[in-house]
C-alpha positions as CSV (number, residue, x, y, z in Angstrom):
1,X,68.3,103.1,110.5
2,X,72.0,104.4,109.9
3,X,75.4,103.3,111.4
4,X,77.5,105.8,113.7
5,X,80.7,105.8,112.2
6,X,83.8,107.4,114.4
7,X,85.8,110.0,112.1
8,X,88.8,108.7,112.9
9,X,90.9,109.8,109.9
10,X,90.5,113.4,111.3
11,X,92.6,112.7,114.0
12,X,95.0,110.5,112.1
13,X,95.6,111.9,108.7
14,X,98.5,114.1,108.2
15,X,98.2,117.5,106.5
16,X,98.9,115.8,103.0
17,X,96.2,113.2,103.7
18,X,98.3,110.2,104.6
19,X,98.6,108.4,107.9
20,X,101.7,109.0,109.6
21,X,103.4,105.9,110.9
22,X,105.3,107.9,113.6
23,X,104.7,111.3,115.1
24,X,107.1,113.1,117.3
25,X,109.4,110.5,117.2
26,X,106.7,108.0,118.7
27,X,105.1,105.0,116.5
28,X,101.5,105.3,116.2
29,X,100.8,101.8,115.4
30,X,101.3,98.5,117.5
31,X,101.3,96.4,114.4
32,X,100.0,96.7,110.9
33,X,96.2,97.1,112.0
34,X,96.4,98.4,115.9
35,X,97.2,101.7,117.2
36,X,100.2,101.8,119.8
37,X,99.3,104.0,123.1
38,X,100.8,106.9,121.1
39,X,98.4,106.8,118.3
40,X,95.4,105.6,120.3
41,X,95.9,109.0,122.6
42,X,95.5,110.7,119.2
43,X,91.8,109.5,119.3
44,X,91.1,110.9,123.0
45,X,89.4,114.4,121.7
46,X,87.1,112.0,119.8
47,X,86.0,109.8,122.5
48,X,86.0,112.4,125.4
49,X,82.3,114.1,124.1
50,X,80.9,110.2,123.8
51,X,82.1,109.4,127.3
52,X,81.0,112.8,128.8
53,X,77.4,112.2,127.2
54,X,77.0,108.6,128.5
55,X,78.0,109.6,132.2
56,X,75.4,112.3,131.7
57,X,73.0,110.1,130.4
58,X,72.5,112.1,127.2
59,X,74.4,109.9,124.7
60,X,71.5,110.0,121.7
61,X,73.7,112.8,119.9
62,X,77.4,112.3,119.8
63,X,79.6,115.1,118.5
64,X,82.5,114.6,116.3
65,X,80.4,111.6,114.9
66,X,78.9,111.1,111.3
67,X,76.0,109.2,111.0
68,X,76.4,107.6,107.5
69,X,73.8,105.8,105.6
70,X,74.9,103.6,102.5
71,X,77.8,106.1,102.0
72,X,80.9,104.7,103.8
73,X,84.7,106.2,103.0
74,X,86.7,104.1,101.0
75,X,90.4,103.6,100.8
76,X,91.9,104.8,97.3
77,X,95.0,103.9,98.0
78,X,97.4,103.0,101.2
79,X,97.1,105.5,103.4
80,X,94.8,107.6,101.6
81,X,91.2,108.2,102.2
82,X,88.6,108.7,99.3
83,X,85.1,110.2,100.3
């Protein structure tokens, strides 16, 4: 059985493939590991389909979610994702 992995880099990486510390003059992180409210709001589009399906009772398949078996993403350098 595989794990369900939420594709957060899709929402948090900039066009150069790096994580921004701020966008539109708003900090995206509260500290070195936790998103601020502005950062968490970037993930709303990822969670909306999941919550909608939970509410409807159809949460067996979730859009914008990858099912991964033994192939996790790894960080190749700070702020850059290597698949």
